[in-house]
N, C-alpha and C positions, 0 to 999 in steps of 0.2 A: 452511336453512343456506347461507351463501355459500361459494363455492369460491375461495379465494385462491391464485393461482399465483405463485410467486416465480421470478424470473430468477436464474440463477447467473452471477456475473461472475468473470472470471479476470484477475488482474493480477500483474505481476512486482514483487516487493518486494526492496529492497536492504537488507541487514543489515550495518551498519558497526560494528565494535568501537569503543566510545567510551572516553574517559579515565577513566570511573568503573568500567570493567570490564564494563559492560552493552553493549547494542546499540541503536543509533539506526536507525530504519527509515524509509525513504522509498519512495514509489510514484510513479515518473515519470509515469505516465498520469493521476495525480490531483494536479495542482499544489497545493503547499502542505501536502500531507498528510505529517506528520512525527510519529512517536511513538517510544517507547523502552521497553525492558524490561531487567530485571536479568540475564537469561540468554536464550538463544535461544528456549526454550519460552515464556517470559513475553513476549518481544518479539513472537513470532508471534501470541499471543493478543491483545496490544495492537494489533497491525497489523490483524488481522481485525476487531476491534471498531471501530477508527478508519475502516476502509474502509466498514463497514456504516453508521456515522454519516455519513460523507461522502456516500454514495449517498442516504441518507434525506434529507439536507439538500438535495441537488440535486432530488430528486423533490418535496419540499415546495415548493421554489421554482419548480417546473415547468420545470426546466432539463434538458437532455439529459445522460444518464450517459455519460461517455466510454468508448469501447472501446479496448483496448490495441492499438497497431499493432505490427508486427513489430519486434523489437529484436535487437541483437547485442551481446554483451559480448566485448570484445577487449582483451587486455593488451598495452600498448605499452611498449617500452623505449627511452628517449631518453638520449643522453649529453649532458652540458652543461658 
């Protein structure tokens, strides 16, 4: 029996409320990855699945899986 080890990847995902009342999810470390869900729980499940598929596609293409670099989220206020 083969021993398959799996790597655990950690990414920051952004959940933005959209015009339909659900959430659009992006993962900055994975360019082009966008998904959405009807609520936060659904959006999270969709994001996890999308990340798995993204990584599987990279591995199949023998491309490097990106690791997330340090990020900071800062709220800025600007008068205009």
